[in-house]
Each structure stands twice: as structure tokens, then as C-alpha cells.
C-alpha positions in Angstrom: 24.5 -4.8 6.3 24.3 -1.4 4.7 23.8 2.0 6.1 20.1 1.8 4.9 19.3 -1.0 7.4 17.1 0.0 10.3 16.5 3.5 8.9 12.9 3.9 10.2 10.8 6.6 11.9 7.5 6.1 13.7 5.5 9.2 14.6 2.1 9.6 16.4 -0.4 12.4 16.6 -3.0 12.2 19.4 -5.6 14.9 20.0 -8.5 13.6 22.3 -10.6 16.7 21.8 -10.8 16.0 18.0 -10.9 12.1 18.5 -7.6 12.0 16.5 -5.2 9.1 17.0 -2.9 8.8 14.0 0.4 7.2 13.2 2.9 7.8 10.4 5.8 5.5 9.7 8.7 5.9 7.2 11.2 3.2 6.4 14.1 3.1 3.8 14.8 -0.3 2.5 17.1 -1.7 -0.3 15.4 -3.5 -3.1 16.5 -6.7 -4.8 17.4 -4.8 -7.9 20.0 -2.4 -6.3 17.5 0.5 -5.9 16.2 2.0 -2.7 12.6 2.2 -1.6 10.9 4.5 0.8 7.9 2.9 2.4 5.2 5.1 4.1 2.6 3.7 6.4 -0.2 5.8 7.9 -3.5 5.5 9.5 -5.4 5.4 12.8 -3.5 3.9 15.7 -4.7 0.4 16.3 -5.4 -0.3 12.6 -3.2 -1.6 9.8 -3.6 1.7 7.9 -2.5 2.3 4.4 0.9 2.1 2.7 2.8 3.4 -0.3 6.2 2.6 -1.7 8.4 4.9 -3.7 11.5 3.7 -5.4 14.7 5.7 -6.0 17.9 5.0 -8.0 20.2 6.2 -5.2 20.0 6.3 -1.4 20.6 10.0 -1.2 17.4 10.8 -3.0 15.5 8.5 -0.7 17.0 10.2 2.4 16.1 13.7 1.0 12.5 12.7 0.7 12.6 11.0 4.1 13.8 14.2 5.7 11.3 16.3 3.9 8.4 14.1 5.0 9.6 14.0 8.6 9.8 17.8 8.7 6.3 18.2 7.3 4.8 15.7 9.7 6.5 17.1 12.7 5.3 20.6 11.6 1.7 19.2 11.7 2.1 18.0 15.3 3.4 14.4 14.9 5.8 13.3 17.7 7.8 10.2 18.5 
């Protein structure tokens, strides 16, 4: 097990007045080729949503982007 295992974040944003029920999930995972991937999932709560995977050469770069995305989403009203 590496320090990348179980590095995940799940955030929600719910605003009934705007009929908004969103989720945003970030996960850092090792790849088979020694790289690190940051997987983003987002969409309406109750749906599969969309996903995007970004690959990095080192774990620190992935953690930096992870922290930046978390900060941006929390600034927009997403909570755990």
C-alpha cells in the first residue's frame, strides 16, 4: 500500500431554491506504469455524472492540483 491509496474527496452542493443537487469527487490513484492519476467525477446527485482523468509523473504534482481543485470547489459552496 502506498500513501496514495484512499486519497479521495467527495463534496456536495445542494440549493433547493435553484433546484441544484451536485456532487464533485476527486481521487488520486497510482497507474500501472508508475505514474499517478487524478480522477474527477461530477454531476447531479443520483446520476453517474461525468468523469475525467489527468495523469502526472509524480505524486506531488497530483496533490497540488487536488488541493487547488478542492479549494476552488469549497469556495463555490461545495461541502462534505
